[in-house]
Structures are given as structure tokens and as C-alpha cells.
C-alpha positions, -999 to 999 in steps of 0.1 A, spaced: -91 -82 -78 -66 -72 -52 -60 -76 -15 -50 -43 0 -24 -45 28 -19 -13 48 14 -12 66 8 9 98 42 10 114 57 42 129 85 59 111 114 69 134 110 106 128 72 108 130 48 85 149 17 75 129 -16 89 141 -48 67 141 -67 92 120 -40 90 93 -45 52 92 -82 56 90 -79 81 61 -56 57 43 -82 30 45 -109 54 35 -90 63 3 -95 27 -8 -133 29 -7 -135 40 -44 -113 11 -54 -136 -13 -35 -168 1 -51 -152 -2 -86 -143 -38 -79 -105 -34 -78 -99 -41 -41 -118 -70 -26 -105 -72 9 -80 -55 32 -55 -64 59 -42 -39 84 -7 -47 97 8 -28 126 24 -28 160 5 -43 189 -11 -21 216 -18 8 191 -56 4 191 -56 -8 155 -82 -35 164 -109 -7 166 -99 7 132 -98 -28 116 -132 -37 131 -148 -4 119 -133 -8 84 -142 -45 82 -107 -57 75 -83 -83 89 -57 -73 115 -21 -85 119 -2 -72 149 35 -77 151 64 -57 165 83 -55 132 71 -45 98 88 -75 79 70 -100 102 37 -81 97 40 -81 60 48 -118 60 18 -126 81 -4 -103 60 7 -120 28 -2 -154 43 -38 -143 50 -43 -123 18 -71 -139 -2 -60 -129 -37 -28 -135 -56 -25 -98 -65 -17 -75 -36 -16 -37 -31 8 -27 -4 2 8 9 20 27 37 -4 40 62 -5 78 63 -9 80 25 -41 81 5 -44 72 -32 -55 99 -55 -83 99 -80 -74 80 -111 -55 52 -92 -83 27 -97 -87 34 -134 -50 33 -140 -45 -1 -123 -76 -15 -140 -62 -4 -173 -28 -19 -165 -44 -52 -157 -66 -51 -188 -39 -41 -213 -6 -48 -197 14 -77 -184 -4 -87 -152 28 -101 -137 46 -67 -138 46 -48 -106 32 -13 -104 49 14 -83 30 42 -66 50 72 -54 42 100 -30 28 131 -46 56 157 -53 61 177 -21 94 195 -28 111 213 -56 132 183 -65 103 159 -67 83 183 -88 112 184 -113 120 147 -111 90 127 -97 110 95 -97 128 108 -67 96 107 -47 93 80 -20 76 48 -30 45 45 -8 26 17 -27 33 -14 -47 9 -36 -67 24 -70 -73 18 -107 -71 20 -122 -37 48 -146 -47 69 -117 -60 65 -98 -28 76 -128 -8 107 -132 -29 115 -95 -26 116 -98 12 114 -72 38 89 -43 42 109 -14 27 88 -4 -3 117 14 -20 138 -18 -18 108 -39 -30 102 -15 -59 139 -18 -70 138 -56 -67 106 -60 -87 115 -33 -114 79 -24 -118 63 2 -140 56 36 -125 20 47 -121 11 82 -132 -12 86 -102 3 94 -68 -6 92 -31 -8 122 -9 1 123 27 -27 121 53 -7 133 83 
């Protein structure tokens, strides 16, 4: 089982809308029903109204001004050793739950799994590995060692296996 941590920090070019955060959480319902995700933590900047979203979703809330601090606090309250980090504003596609369950059942559980944004340009359609990393499934200890909250950097540090499923943008 996983603890899902949703990182809801604004990107410099585009502020994150509350409905995009809610859609990201809603995309994890199937994973909860199938027993992959057991609990969730929403981490974001204070004074954004995230307490209402967290309350309605039934997840824990961590409010810090900076994403690395939020991730550190979220990891400290995560109930499970395996964690799924997801950038808010992205929703996992169908097949994600089955693919992660299969990886856990047949693969090395200590290997990180990398989730990329669904191809949205000509370049990412030709070479999907150029798509932005929007999710990482990894051990809590490995995420602490990787440091920071930049998922592209975390993915490089952990050298995880690429998932076939992707995440689409919700904003």
C-alpha cells in the first residue's frame, strides 16, 4: 500500500487552481478502491483554502511556504513506507493502478517508478522520455535521500523504471 502525497505548489508561469487540485485527488479514487493507495497527504502553500479540499477528500494537510519543506513534513506524516508523489494539476490515467500493482508483485519493490506527463507536443510524442516527470513511486527513505521537491531531479537521483501509463493535465 502507498501513501499518496499531492504537491500543490504554484508553478511560476501558471498558478494552480483549486479545481485542478481536486481533480488530481479524484484521479486517485480508483487506486484507493483497488487497495493501492491507503491514505493521502495534501501539501501546499498556506492561505490557499487547501484545508477545505483536504477536509472534503479526507486527507491530511501540510501547509508550508516552500515545496521542499512541505515534502519533508508530508514524508514525516506518511503512514506507509512506499509513497506516491504526484504534482497537483495532473491526474493519473487508467492502467496506473494495475501497472504499479504488477511492478510491486513481480519486480523489485525497492526500485522507484517514474510517471511522466502524457505527451502534449510533437517532441514528446516522438520521444516520451522528454515529457516532464509528474509522479514518483518510491520508498520514503529514498525520497528523503534524494532531497528537494523537484520531481525531475528526484527521478534522476533514484534512476527509477519508467511507467507505461501517464498523467494528463487537469488545468
